[in-house]
C-alpha positions as CSV (number, residue, x, y, z in Angstrom):
1,M,-94.6,-62.7,-87.6
2,S,-92.1,-60.3,-87.0
3,H,-93.0,-57.0,-88.5
4,Y,-90.8,-53.7,-89.3
5,I,-90.6,-50.4,-91.2
6,E,-87.8,-49.4,-93.4
7,P,-87.3,-46.6,-95.8
8,I,-89.6,-47.6,-99.0
9,E,-87.6,-49.4,-101.6
10,T,-87.5,-48.6,-105.4
11,E,-89.2,-52.1,-105.8
12,D,-91.9,-51.2,-103.6
13,W,-93.4,-48.6,-105.9
14,E,-94.9,-50.9,-108.4
15,P,-97.2,-52.9,-105.5
16,V,-97.9,-49.4,-103.8
17,R,-99.4,-48.2,-107.4
18,K,-101.8,-51.5,-107.7
19,W,-102.8,-50.7,-103.9
20,R,-103.8,-47.4,-104.5
21,N,-105.6,-48.0,-108.1
22,A,-107.8,-51.2,-106.0
23,Q,-108.4,-48.6,-102.8
24,M,-109.7,-45.5,-105.2
25,D,-112.8,-45.0,-103.1
26,I,-110.8,-44.5,-99.8
27,L,-108.1,-42.0,-100.9
28,R,-107.4,-38.7,-102.5
29,Q,-107.2,-40.0,-106.1
30,D,-109.1,-39.1,-109.0
31,H,-107.5,-41.4,-111.8
32,K,-106.1,-44.5,-111.9
33,I,-102.1,-44.1,-111.3
34,T,-100.1,-45.0,-114.4
35,R,-96.7,-46.9,-114.2
36,R,-95.3,-43.5,-115.6
37,E,-96.9,-41.6,-113.4
38,Q,-95.7,-43.6,-110.2
39,K,-92.3,-43.6,-111.5
40,E,-92.2,-40.1,-112.1
41,Y,-93.5,-39.6,-108.3
42,A,-90.7,-42.2,-106.5
43,L,-87.7,-40.0,-108.6
44,D,-89.0,-36.7,-107.5
45,Y,-89.5,-38.1,-103.9
46,Y,-85.9,-39.7,-103.7
47,K,-84.7,-36.8,-105.3
48,D,-85.9,-34.3,-103.1
49,P,-88.2,-35.9,-100.4
50,K,-89.5,-32.0,-99.7
51,D,-92.0,-32.5,-96.6
52,R,-92.5,-36.6,-96.9
53,K,-91.0,-39.3,-94.7
54,L,-92.1,-42.8,-96.1
55,Y,-92.0,-46.3,-95.3
56,S,-92.3,-49.6,-96.5
57,F,-94.1,-51.8,-93.8
58,L,-93.3,-55.5,-93.7
59,T,-93.3,-59.0,-92.0
60,A,-90.4,-61.0,-91.7
61,A,-89.9,-64.1,-93.5
62,I,-90.3,-67.1,-91.4
63,N,-87.5,-68.9,-93.3
64,P,-84.6,-67.6,-94.0
65,F,-84.5,-68.7,-98.0
66,D,-87.9,-66.6,-98.2
67,S,-87.9,-63.2,-98.7
68,D,-89.5,-60.5,-96.5
69,V,-93.4,-59.3,-97.5
70,L,-94.2,-55.7,-98.2
71,I,-97.5,-55.8,-96.4
72,G,-98.3,-51.7,-96.7
73,Y,-96.7,-48.3,-96.3
74,G,-96.8,-45.4,-95.4
75,G,-95.6,-42.4,-93.6
76,F,-95.3,-38.8,-93.1
77,V,-96.3,-36.3,-95.5
78,N,-96.7,-32.0,-95.3
79,I,-94.1,-31.9,-92.4
80,N,-94.4,-28.8,-90.7
81,K,-91.0,-28.3,-88.9
82,E,-92.1,-25.3,-87.6
83,E,-95.1,-26.6,-86.1
84,K,-93.8,-29.8,-85.4
85,S,-96.4,-31.5,-86.9
86,A,-97.1,-33.7,-89.9
87,E,-100.1,-36.0,-91.4
88,I,-100.0,-39.4,-91.4
89,S,-100.2,-41.7,-94.3
90,F,-101.2,-45.3,-94.6
91,L,-102.6,-48.0,-97.0
92,M,-102.1,-52.0,-96.9
93,D,-102.5,-54.9,-99.0
94,P,-106.3,-55.1,-100.0
95,K,-105.9,-58.5,-99.2
96,R,-104.6,-57.5,-95.4
97,K,-108.8,-56.6,-94.9
98,E,-110.0,-60.1,-95.1
99,D,-108.5,-60.6,-91.6
100,L,-109.7,-57.6,-89.7
101,L,-108.2,-58.4,-86.2
102,L,-104.8,-59.1,-88.1
103,Y,-105.3,-55.8,-90.0
104,T,-106.3,-54.4,-86.7
105,V,-103.1,-55.3,-85.3
106,E,-101.1,-54.4,-88.2
107,W,-102.6,-50.4,-88.4
108,L,-101.3,-50.2,-84.5
109,L,-97.9,-51.9,-85.4
110,F,-97.3,-49.4,-87.8
111,L,-98.4,-46.5,-85.6
112,A,-96.1,-47.6,-83.2
113,F,-93.4,-47.3,-85.7
114,L,-94.1,-43.8,-86.9
115,R,-94.6,-42.9,-82.8
116,I,-90.7,-44.2,-82.6
117,E,-89.9,-42.4,-86.0
118,S,-91.6,-39.0,-85.4
119,K,-89.5,-38.6,-81.4
120,K,-86.4,-39.2,-84.2
121,M,-87.5,-36.6,-86.5
122,G,-88.6,-33.8,-83.6
123,I,-92.5,-34.5,-85.1
124,T,-94.5,-33.9,-81.7
125,T,-98.3,-33.3,-83.5
126,W,-100.0,-35.8,-86.1
127,K,-102.7,-34.9,-88.3
128,S,-104.7,-37.5,-90.2
129,E,-108.2,-37.7,-92.6
130,T,-110.2,-40.5,-93.1
131,Y,-113.1,-40.6,-95.4
132,M,-115.9,-43.2,-93.9
133,D,-117.0,-45.6,-96.3
134,T,-119.7,-47.9,-94.9
135,K,-118.8,-50.6,-97.1
136,D,-115.3,-50.8,-95.9
137,P,-115.0,-51.3,-92.1
138,T,-111.2,-50.7,-91.9
139,R,-112.4,-46.9,-92.4
140,A,-114.1,-47.1,-88.3
141,I,-111.2,-49.1,-87.4
142,H,-108.6,-46.2,-88.7
143,I,-111.1,-43.3,-87.1
144,H,-111.8,-45.0,-83.7
145,G,-108.7,-46.8,-83.4
146,I,-106.5,-43.9,-83.7
147,H,-109.1,-41.9,-81.2
148,A,-109.3,-44.6,-78.3
149,I,-105.4,-45.3,-78.8
150,F,-104.3,-41.8,-78.7
151,G,-107.4,-40.0,-77.2
152,A,-106.8,-37.6,-80.6
153,Q,-109.4,-34.9,-81.1
154,I,-111.8,-36.3,-83.6
155,K,-114.2,-35.0,-85.7
156,I,-116.6,-36.5,-87.5
157,D,-118.6,-34.4,-90.2
158,E,-122.3,-35.6,-91.6
159,N,-120.7,-37.8,-94.2
160,G,-119.3,-40.0,-91.3
161,N,-115.2,-38.2,-92.2
162,G,-113.2,-37.9,-89.8
163,R,-110.2,-35.0,-89.0
164,Q,-108.0,-35.9,-86.0
165,E,-105.0,-34.0,-84.4
166,W,-103.2,-35.5,-81.5
167,K,-100.0,-34.7,-79.4
168,I,-97.8,-37.7,-79.4
């Protein structure tokens, strides 16, 4: 199975909206996003990406007659060109969580793709926030995976939420 990222495509926004609404408990989102809100966000993104660069995360179809499959999205938000820093953002199709080993591998692949893109953009520092949810083991994968692989400075608060910052 081959994975890759590409700049987020128009047709990918609707699955992203559904994933965000299905996983509100782990996101900084206080209401279900409507189709109209998602469309407005996407139009604003294409019109003026400002301080963000988002990617679709896909698996390539094995059969050449099939379409590649969107499995996640994310990228850089709150890009600060002066500090050469950005916050990383990532969300997967909730069905991917059913196989935690595959989810972990795909999370690490996405990070590797972002590392390549950050070098192209001159970003040298990544930041991230992860909200711990004891019912969702992927949160621990995010917090501890980043720390183990990149040696991130990690601060865990009393609720188990993590804030990381690391040089790449």
